[in-house]
N, C-alpha and C positions, 0 to 999 in steps of 0.2 A: 191293577189297573188303578185308569185312568181315573175320573167323578164330566160327568159334562160337563159341573161347574168350574174344575178345572186342579183342580182335590187327586192329588198323587199318592193311592197303597199299593206299602211294600209290608210287608213279613206277610204272620201264620193266617191261616184260616181252618173253619167245624162249620162244617154246616150249611153252605151257603158266609155265616159268618168272620167280621174278619175276629180270632178270635187267639190269643199267644200276644207272640212277643209280633209288635210288627211299628214300619215309622208312617204314619202321614204329613205329605206335603202340604199345608193346606192354598184357592191357588191367591190369600193372603201376604202371603211371605212368612207364616205362624208355621209350626213342627209338633210335632207332640213322636216321642220316642219311646215307650213305653209297653206296657199292657194289654192289649184291648178284652175284654168278652163279651161276644155278641152285638161289633159292630159299638161298644160306649171306654171309655181311659174307663183303664179298674185294677185298680193293684200299684202296683210303681211305674214312675212317669214321667220324663222336664218334657217342660212344653217352655215351647222359644216365640213370643209374645213377640214380634218383630217388631212396629209399628211403632208398641206401650213399649218397651225399651224393658220385657220382663219375660222374668227368665224363672217356673213352677216346677221344683225338682220333689214330690213326693206325696203318697198316699193319693185314687183317684179311688169312688166305686159312683156309677151309674152315668158320667162324666163328668163325674162332681168329683172338686178340693174335697179331702177328708181325710182325720185325721188327726199326722202328723208331715211334714213336707218346711219344705224353705226357696220364702219367694225373694227372690232378686229383682230391685231397680237398680239398671243399670244408668249415666249420668250425657245421655245423648251426646253431650258438646263433648266431653274427655271419655268419655264409651268403660268407664273404668265404671265398679262396682261403689255405693252411693251407698246404697243400707241393707237391710236382712234381714228381716221376716219371719222366724220360723213358724211354723206355728203347729201344740200341739197338745193332741189332747180338743180341742174345738178354740187352747184361747194362742195368744199371741203372746211370742219377749220381742221386741223390736231390739237388735244396734248401732250401730255407726259401725263404717268398716273397720275406722283406728278398733274399735272393738274387739276383736273376730279375729282371731290367730288365722 
């Protein structure tokens, strides 16, 4: 489905709402690939914020980052991962890329 603002959704529907696995390509270039429940990001999903060079891969609840996940910041000049943040139960652990396997 293509919305009037240019956003495009491809995925599962239930009772005329985005529910189940699906991909939303936003008109600004951002992409969400994951689970939906009643038109909101829910459970596991990966959001790529293209203009911010940030990727969040983890849990969602009613369109918000929830519980546990990983935030990756990409250096726009080298296109390499420069920082990863791991969210665990509301806390975050920040490590440099060198510290990550």
